VOKOL-619793 format. One record per atom (N, C-alpha, C): atom name; z, x, y. Coordinates in Angstrom, 3 decimals, padded with zeros to 6 digits. Layout:
residues N
("CA"; (Z; X; Y)),
...
END
This chain:
residues 136
("N"; (-002.159; 002.549; 017.725)),
("CA"; (-003.339; 002.024; 018.386)),
("C"; (-003.561; 000.559; 017.967)),
("N"; (-003.497; 000.304; 016.667)),
("CA"; (-003.733; -001.069; 016.179)),
("C"; (-002.645; -002.008; 016.679)),
("N"; (-001.396; -001.518; 016.713)),
("CA"; (-000.315; -002.386; 017.160)),
("C"; (-000.481; -002.740; 018.621)),
("N"; (-000.961; -001.797; 019.414)),
("CA"; (-001.176; -002.053; 020.832)),
("C"; (-002.235; -003.134; 021.019)),
("N"; (-003.318; -003.041; 020.262)),
("CA"; (-004.377; -004.036; 020.343)),
("C"; (-003.859; -005.392; 019.899)),
("N"; (-003.058; -005.401; 018.830)),
("CA"; (-002.517; -006.666; 018.324)),
("C"; (-001.603; -007.307; 019.349)),
("N"; (-000.736; -006.518; 019.991)),
("CA"; (000.171; -007.061; 020.998)),
("C"; (-000.625; -007.572; 022.202)),
("N"; (-001.633; -006.835; 022.634)),
("CA"; (-002.458; -007.256; 023.778)),
("C"; (-003.190; -008.550; 023.467)),
("N"; (-003.718; -008.695; 022.257)),
("CA"; (-004.422; -009.907; 021.878)),
("C"; (-003.472; -011.088; 021.831)),
("N"; (-002.299; -010.893; 021.250)),
("CA"; (-001.327; -011.994; 021.201)),
("C"; (-000.869; -012.402; 022.596)),
("N"; (-000.669; -011.414; 023.485)),
("CA"; (-000.256; -011.732; 024.854)),
("C"; (-001.373; -012.509; 025.565)),
("N"; (-002.630; -012.104; 025.359)),
("CA"; (-003.731; -012.816; 025.997)),
("C"; (-003.813; -014.260; 025.515)),
("N"; (-003.629; -014.464; 024.189)),
("CA"; (-003.660; -015.818; 023.657)),
("C"; (-002.499; -016.651; 024.192)),
("N"; (-001.340; -016.058; 024.292)),
("CA"; (-000.174; -016.779; 024.769)),
("C"; (-000.330; -017.180; 026.241)),
("N"; (-000.710; -016.214; 027.080)),
("CA"; (-000.784; -016.488; 028.508)),
("C"; (-001.996; -017.353; 028.878)),
("N"; (-002.993; -017.467; 028.012)),
("CA"; (-004.135; -018.312; 028.327)),
("C"; (-003.792; -019.803; 028.161)),
("N"; (-002.708; -020.134; 027.456)),
("CA"; (-002.334; -021.527; 027.234)),
("C"; (-001.193; -022.005; 028.108)),
("N"; (-000.744; -021.177; 029.068)),
("CA"; (000.348; -021.610; 029.944)),
("C"; (-000.202; -022.553; 030.995)),
("N"; (000.599; -023.533; 031.430)),
("CA"; (000.124; -024.442; 032.493)),
("C"; (000.054; -023.709; 033.822)),
("N"; (-000.828; -024.105; 034.688)),
("CA"; (-000.929; -023.502; 036.006)),
("C"; (000.195; -023.996; 036.872)),
("N"; (000.649; -023.178; 037.805)),
("CA"; (001.757; -023.525; 038.686)),
("C"; (001.303; -023.350; 040.113)),
("N"; (001.589; -024.356; 040.942)),
("CA"; (001.226; -024.298; 042.356)),
("C"; (002.159; -023.328; 043.097)),
("N"; (001.838; -023.071; 044.370)),
("CA"; (002.618; -022.133; 045.166)),
("C"; (004.052; -022.597; 045.326)),
("N"; (004.299; -023.907; 045.272)),
("CA"; (005.663; -024.397; 045.427)),
("C"; (006.369; -024.556; 044.104)),
("N"; (005.854; -023.850; 043.042)),
("CA"; (006.424; -023.857; 041.695)),
("C"; (006.381; -025.210; 041.003)),
("N"; (005.500; -026.098; 041.405)),
("CA"; (005.339; -027.359; 040.705)),
("C"; (004.086; -027.266; 039.843)),
("N"; (004.135; -027.753; 038.612)),
("CA"; (002.942; -027.687; 037.752)),
("C"; (001.816; -028.551; 038.297)),
("N"; (000.592; -028.054; 038.098)),
("CA"; (-000.559; -028.796; 038.583)),
("C"; (-001.497; -029.093; 037.430)),
("N"; (-002.414; -030.015; 037.675)),
("CA"; (-003.399; -030.314; 036.656)),
("C"; (-004.544; -029.309; 036.773)),
("N"; (-005.538; -029.431; 035.905)),
("CA"; (-006.644; -028.482; 035.867)),
("C"; (-007.440; -028.428; 037.169)),
("N"; (-007.499; -029.574; 037.913)),
("CA"; (-008.272; -029.591; 039.161)),
("C"; (-007.408; -029.206; 040.369)),
("N"; (-006.178; -028.814; 040.162)),
("CA"; (-005.323; -028.344; 041.236)),
("C"; (-004.486; -029.424; 041.892)),
("N"; (-004.638; -030.672; 041.462)),
("CA"; (-003.888; -031.780; 042.053)),
("C"; (-002.614; -032.006; 041.276)),
("N"; (-001.608; -032.530; 041.938)),
("CA"; (-000.338; -032.793; 041.279)),
("C"; (-000.234; -034.230; 040.808)),
("N"; (-001.287; -035.016; 040.949)),
("CA"; (-001.249; -036.425; 040.532)),
("C"; (-001.083; -036.517; 039.013)),
("N"; (-000.103; -037.263; 038.559)),
("CA"; (000.054; -037.527; 037.133)),
("C"; (000.676; -036.377; 036.375)),
("N"; (001.111; -035.358; 037.063)),
("CA"; (001.727; -034.211; 036.365)),
("C"; (003.213; -034.427; 036.346)),
("N"; (003.791; -034.399; 035.152)),
("CA"; (005.246; -034.595; 035.047)),
("C"; (005.946; -033.274; 035.308)),
("N"; (007.248; -033.333; 035.397)),
("CA"; (008.027; -032.113; 035.669)),
("C"; (008.055; -031.179; 034.470)),
("N"; (007.592; -031.654; 033.300)),
("CA"; (007.585; -030.821; 032.095)),
("C"; (006.381; -029.883; 032.016)),
("N"; (005.381; -030.033; 032.897)),
("CA"; (004.261; -029.131; 032.915)),
("C"; (003.022; -029.618; 032.207)),
("N"; (002.976; -030.839; 031.778)),
("CA"; (001.780; -031.340; 031.132)),
("C"; (001.336; -032.644; 031.826)),
("N"; (000.062; -032.930; 031.679)),
("CA"; (-000.509; -034.120; 032.311)),
("C"; (-000.250; -035.315; 031.407)),
("N"; (000.346; -036.356; 031.978)),
("CA"; (000.656; -037.535; 031.192)),
("C"; (-000.604; -038.317; 030.850)),
("N"; (-000.600; -038.890; 029.653)),
("CA"; (-001.695; -039.755; 029.265)),
("C"; (-002.887; -039.016; 028.640)),
("N"; (-002.805; -037.718; 028.456)),
("CA"; (-003.915; -036.981; 027.826)),
("C"; (-003.628; -036.836; 026.349)),
("N"; (-004.652; -036.983; 025.503)),
("CA"; (-004.462; -036.842; 024.068)),
("C"; (-004.375; -035.367; 023.668)),
("N"; (-003.183; -034.839; 023.582)),
("CA"; (-003.010; -033.410; 023.282)),
("C"; (-002.501; -033.150; 021.875)),
("N"; (-002.128; -034.194; 021.162)),
("CA"; (-001.517; -033.978; 019.862)),
("C"; (-002.484; -033.319; 018.863)),
("N"; (-003.694; -033.821; 018.743)),
("CA"; (-004.651; -033.240; 017.787)),
("C"; (-005.119; -031.875; 018.251)),
("N"; (-005.299; -031.700; 019.541)),
("CA"; (-005.708; -030.401; 020.064)),
("C"; (-004.602; -029.386; 019.855)),
("N"; (-003.362; -029.809; 019.981)),
("CA"; (-002.219; -028.929; 019.777)),
("C"; (-002.146; -028.390; 018.353)),
("N"; (-002.301; -029.288; 017.367)),
("CA"; (-002.259; -028.863; 015.982)),
("C"; (-003.427; -027.972; 015.651)),
("N"; (-004.591; -028.271; 016.187)),
("CA"; (-005.755; -027.435; 015.960)),
("C"; (-005.575; -026.054; 016.555)),
("N"; (-005.019; -025.988; 017.756)),
("CA"; (-004.760; -024.707; 018.407)),
("C"; (-003.724; -023.892; 017.646)),
("N"; (-002.678; -024.549; 017.209)),
("CA"; (-001.641; -023.839; 016.445)),
("C"; (-002.213; -023.308; 015.130)),
("N"; (-002.967; -024.121; 014.445)),
("CA"; (-003.597; -023.683; 013.181)),
("C"; (-004.556; -022.523; 013.397)),
("N"; (-005.383; -022.608; 014.431)),
("CA"; (-006.343; -021.535; 014.725)),
("C"; (-005.608; -020.255; 015.111)),
("N"; (-004.581; -020.384; 015.930)),
("CA"; (-003.802; -019.223; 016.344)),
("C"; (-003.102; -018.577; 015.141)),
("N"; (-002.539; -019.424; 014.255)),
("CA"; (-001.884; -018.913; 013.049)),
("C"; (-002.878; -018.169; 012.166)),
("N"; (-004.092; -018.685; 012.047)),
("CA"; (-005.125; -018.033; 011.228)),
("C"; (-005.505; -016.681; 011.843)),
("N"; (-005.706; -016.645; 013.144)),
("CA"; (-006.074; -015.397; 013.817)),
("C"; (-004.967; -014.362; 013.661)),
("N"; (-003.718; -014.786; 013.895)),
("CA"; (-002.607; -013.850; 013.781)),
("C"; (-002.459; -013.358; 012.338)),
("N"; (-002.616; -014.229; 011.369)),
("CA"; (-002.550; -013.836; 009.971)),
("C"; (-003.608; -012.782; 009.628)),
("N"; (-004.833; -013.013; 010.059)),
("CA"; (-005.910; -012.046; 009.796)),
("C"; (-005.620; -010.731; 010.480)),
("N"; (-005.163; -010.746; 011.722)),
("CA"; (-004.871; -009.515; 012.442)),
("C"; (-003.711; -008.746; 011.813)),
("N"; (-002.685; -009.441; 011.395)),
("CA"; (-001.561; -008.766; 010.759)),
("C"; (-001.984; -008.180; 009.415)),
("N"; (-002.797; -008.916; 008.662)),
("CA"; (-003.316; -008.431; 007.394)),
("C"; (-004.122; -007.144; 007.614)),
("N"; (-005.023; -007.160; 008.579)),
("CA"; (-005.824; -005.985; 008.842)),
("C"; (-004.986; -004.817; 009.360)),
("N"; (-003.962; -005.094; 010.142)),
("CA"; (-003.110; -004.022; 010.661)),
("C"; (-002.318; -003.344; 009.556)),
("N"; (-001.857; -004.090; 008.579)),
("CA"; (-001.033; -003.501; 007.528)),
("C"; (-001.799; -003.025; 006.295)),
("N"; (-003.067; -003.372; 006.177)),
("CA"; (-003.829; -002.917; 005.019)),
("C"; (-004.922; -001.950; 005.438)),
("N"; (-004.720; -001.258; 006.490)),
("CA"; (-005.712; -000.268; 006.942)),
("C"; (-005.816; 000.886; 005.951)),
("N"; (-006.766; 001.764; 006.215)),
("CA"; (-006.967; 002.922; 005.338)),
("C"; (-005.767; 003.841; 005.446)),
("N"; (-005.252; 004.213; 004.302)),
("CA"; (-004.120; 005.143; 004.260)),
("C"; (-004.532; 006.387; 003.493)),
("N"; (-004.047; 007.515; 003.932)),
("CA"; (-004.323; 008.753; 003.229)),
("C"; (-003.421; 008.798; 002.003)),
("N"; (-004.050; 009.048; 000.867)),
("CA"; (-003.287; 009.181; -000.350)),
("C"; (-003.045; 010.662; -000.586)),
("N"; (-001.775; 011.027; -000.592)),
("CA"; (-001.422; 012.428; -000.826)),
("C"; (-001.092; 012.618; -002.288)),
("N"; (-001.506; 013.743; -002.838)),
("CA"; (-001.199; 013.971; -004.262)),
("C"; (000.307; 014.111; -004.462)),
("N"; (000.765; 013.576; -005.572)),
("CA"; (002.177; 013.639; -005.887)),
("C"; (002.537; 015.057; -006.331)),
("N"; (003.723; 015.475; -005.961)),
("CA"; (004.216; 016.775; -006.366)),
("C"; (005.018; 016.599; -007.650)),
("N"; (004.335; 016.682; -008.800)),
("CA"; (004.973; 016.446; -010.087)),
("C"; (005.483; 017.767; -010.610)),
("N"; (006.750; 017.814; -010.989)),
("CA"; (007.277; 019.079; -011.517)),
("C"; (006.683; 019.407; -012.894)),
("N"; (006.744; 020.651; -013.225)),
("CA"; (006.238; 021.103; -014.526)),
("C"; (007.098; 020.470; -015.631)),
("N"; (006.484; 019.737; -016.539)),
("CA"; (007.229; 018.972; -017.533)),
("C"; (007.454; 019.690; -018.863)),
("N"; (006.939; 020.848; -019.031)),
("CA"; (007.091; 021.564; -020.279)),
("C"; (006.110; 022.710; -020.350)),
("N"; (006.111; 023.400; -021.464)),
("CA"; (005.199; 024.535; -021.601)),
("C"; (003.752; 024.087; -021.680)),
("N"; (002.858; 024.960; -021.291)),
("CA"; (001.434; 024.647; -021.342)),
("C"; (000.992; 024.500; -022.792)),
("N"; (000.100; 023.571; -023.081)),
("CA"; (-000.393; 023.419; -024.451)),
("C"; (-001.072; 024.701; -024.941)),
("N"; (-000.892; 024.990; -026.222)),
("CA"; (-001.459; 026.194; -026.820)),
("C"; (-002.527; 025.773; -027.821)),
("N"; (-003.637; 025.289; -027.309)),
("CA"; (-004.719; 024.806; -028.171)),
("C"; (-006.001; 025.551; -027.814)),
("N"; (-006.890; 025.602; -028.786)),
("CA"; (-008.224; 026.174; -028.563)),
("C"; (-009.139; 025.147; -027.903)),
("N"; (-010.311; 025.567; -027.527)),
("CA"; (-011.266; 024.679; -026.853)),
("C"; (-011.628; 023.463; -027.714)),
("N"; (-011.644; 023.643; -029.055)),
("CA"; (-012.004; 022.501; -029.931)),
("C"; (-010.803; 021.622; -030.277)),
("N"; (-009.611; 021.911; -029.726)),
("CA"; (-008.425; 021.073; -029.951)),
("C"; (-007.506; 021.545; -031.050)),
("N"; (-007.907; 022.597; -031.800)),
("CA"; (-007.042; 023.102; -032.878)),
("C"; (-005.950; 023.985; -032.261)),
("N"; (-004.804; 024.105; -032.953)),
("CA"; (-003.742; 024.995; -032.472)),
("C"; (-004.224; 026.459; -032.438)),
("N"; (-003.779; 027.182; -031.429)),
("CA"; (-004.149; 028.583; -031.284)),
("C"; (-003.089; 029.437; -031.999)),
("N"; (-003.433; 030.044; -033.150)),
("CA"; (-002.446; 030.838; -033.874)),
("C"; (-002.244; 032.236; -033.274)),
("N"; (-003.028; 032.605; -032.278)),
("CA"; (-002.925; 033.890; -031.593)),
("C"; (-003.042; 035.058; -032.557)),
("N"; (-003.942; 034.904; -033.500)),
("CA"; (-004.232; 035.972; -034.455)),
("C"; (-003.259; 036.104; -035.609)),
("N"; (-002.277; 035.222; -035.711)),
("CA"; (-001.294; 035.288; -036.781)),
("C"; (-001.736; 034.410; -037.943)),
("N"; (-001.312; 034.710; -039.146)),
("CA"; (-001.681; 033.883; -040.308)),
("C"; (-001.001; 032.527; -040.242)),
("N"; (-001.758; 031.492; -040.597)),
("CA"; (-001.287; 030.097; -040.533)),
("C"; (-001.350; 029.466; -041.905)),
("N"; (-000.275; 028.699; -042.267)),
("CA"; (-000.275; 027.936; -043.525)),
("C"; (000.172; 026.511; -043.180)),
("N"; (-000.186; 025.549; -044.026)),
("CA"; (000.260; 024.167; -043.878)),
("C"; (001.070; 023.827; -045.118)),
("N"; (002.298; 023.296; -044.911)),
("CA"; (003.156; 022.952; -046.050)),
("C"; (002.813; 021.600; -046.619)),
("N"; (003.588; 021.144; -047.604)),
("CA"; (003.339; 019.880; -048.310)),
("C"; (003.496; 018.656; -047.412)),
("N"; (004.324; 018.746; -046.332)),
("CA"; (004.514; 017.618; -045.433)),
("C"; (003.472; 017.608; -044.315)),
("N"; (002.577; 018.570; -044.270)),
("CA"; (001.537; 018.638; -043.275)),
("C"; (001.910; 019.399; -042.030)),
("N"; (003.024; 020.129; -042.043)),
("CA"; (003.467; 020.914; -040.891)),
("C"; (002.809; 022.269; -040.951)),
("N"; (002.234; 022.697; -039.811)),
("CA"; (001.586; 024.001; -039.739)),
("C"; (002.630; 025.056; -039.369)),
("N"; (002.540; 026.203; -040.030)),
("CA"; (003.450; 027.326; -039.778)),
("C"; (002.615; 028.574; -039.507)),
("N"; (003.171; 029.430; -038.651)),
("CA"; (002.559; 030.750; -038.482)),
("C"; (003.681; 031.770; -038.594)),
("N"; (003.280; 032.982; -039.103)),
("CA"; (004.270; 034.003; -039.345)),
("C"; (003.966; 035.255; -038.518)),
("N"; (004.992; 035.747; -037.811)),
("CA"; (004.866; 036.967; -037.005)),
("C"; (005.001; 038.181; -037.931)),
("N"; (004.562; 039.366; -037.461)),
("CA"; (004.668; 040.580; -038.302)),
("C"; (006.118; 040.935; -038.640)),
("N"; (007.086; 040.532; -037.790)),
("CA"; (008.494; 040.847; -038.081)),
("C"; (009.128; 039.829; -039.019)),
("N"; (008.384; 038.818; -039.485)),
("CA"; (008.895; 037.846; -040.442)),
("C"; (009.334; 036.528; -039.815)),
("N"; (009.407; 036.429; -038.491)),
("CA"; (009.794; 035.179; -037.842)),
("C"; (008.722; 034.117; -038.045)),
("N"; (009.158; 032.840; -038.105)),
("CA"; (008.238; 031.728; -038.298)),
("C"; (008.219; 030.816; -037.094)),
("N"; (007.060; 030.231; -036.818)),
("CA"; (006.897; 029.179; -035.802)),
("C"; (006.280; 027.976; -036.459)),
("N"; (006.674; 026.768; -036.027)),
("CA"; (006.061; 025.539; -036.530)),
("C"; (005.320; 024.866; -035.385)),
("N"; (004.246; 024.177; -035.716)),
("CA"; (003.368; 023.533; -034.722)),
("C"; (003.855; 022.139; -034.425)),
("N"; (004.119; 021.878; -033.136)),
("CA"; (004.512; 020.562; -032.664)),
("C"; (003.263; 019.871; -032.132)),
("N"; (002.737; 018.897; -032.862)),
("CA"; (001.488; 018.231; -032.476)),
("C"; (001.673; 017.366; -031.241)),
("N"; (002.860; 016.846; -031.006)),
("CA"; (003.089; 016.013; -029.801)),
("C"; (003.022; 016.842; -028.521)),
("N"; (003.714; 017.954; -028.479)),
("CA"; (003.737; 018.819; -027.308)),
("C"; (002.607; 019.833; -027.326)),
("N"; (001.971; 020.011; -028.442)),
("CA"; (000.886; 020.961; -028.665)),
("C"; (001.324; 022.400; -028.315)),
("N"; (002.495; 022.745; -028.869)),
("CA"; (003.012; 024.095; -028.713)),
("C"; (003.631; 024.569; -030.017)),
("N"; (003.825; 025.876; -030.124)),
("CA"; (004.528; 026.462; -031.265)),
("C"; (005.992; 026.589; -030.933)),
("N"; (006.868; 026.164; -031.875)),
("CA"; (008.301; 026.305; -031.735)),
("C"; (008.786; 027.357; -032.733)),
("N"; (009.696; 028.189; -032.267)),
("CA"; (010.284; 029.162; -033.178)),
("C"; (011.210; 028.475; -034.193)),
("N"; (011.165; 028.982; -035.453)),
("CA"; (012.013; 028.420; -036.514)),
("C"; (013.155; 029.385; -036.758)),
("N"; (014.386; 028.859; -036.652)),
("CA"; (015.556; 029.677; -036.906)),
("C"; (016.147; 029.287; -038.259)),
("N"; (016.333; 030.264; -039.114)),
("CA"; (016.861; 029.968; -040.464)),
("C"; (018.348; 030.029; -040.526)),
END
């Protein structure tokens, strides 16, 4: 929709600046007379240089604004489909590790351990916030 409007506006601006052509395909002046009109399609002796630069600058500004608005319109942001990156954290509501009812001790290096009834040990990984099994 926006591209259609942009193309229509550019076409209207382009065709509004074309010189008029008489029935015999000769360019005419604004009043319809062919006096002083060269074969190139412009009236000789008219000061068009400053008007030309002003028109080009204004047209460039309008086109720039329209292109900017066409490409920066509202876009729907869809949530990213991020894969599961690891196990879910095993922490309590207050942020402490969840021992799941097992006895917990902290060794001399500050590592937390929990012991299962069958004698297996788990150590607490504070970075991932999960318990890892310890293999002896």
